[in-house]
C-alpha positions, 0 to 999 in steps of 0.5 A, a space after each residue: 503505493 499501499 498504506 500499510 501498518 506502522 509495525 508491518 515488514 518488507 516480508 509481510 508486505 510481500 507475502 500479502 500482495 502476493 496472496 491478495 493479488 496473485 502477482 509475483 513481487 520483485 521487491 518492496 520499499 517502505 517509507 514512513 510519512 511523519 505527521 504534518 504540523 498544523 493549526 486548528 483554530 489558533 491551537 497548535 495540532 499535528 496530523 497522524 502519520 502513516 507508513 507506505 509500501 511501494 511494491 515492484 512487481 516482476 515483469 509482465 505482472 500487473 495489478 487490476 485495481 478496477 475489481 473486475 474479474 472474468 467471471 463478472 464480465 460473462 454475467 
């Protein structure tokens, strides 16, 4: 799951993930999360919403979020 810009499209998210993580993306689902209504010191308020992208990778592909690379392991 990734947080993306409000105006991002499925094609843009797919292209960005493939470029950043060097993987093949099979599909992308987008979801708009509305902001929650909350009260702050008895005053009504609203938190900002955001857009989420669920990315499905092709079989055998994975994303390493630890940030470790082959060059850093050999050092």
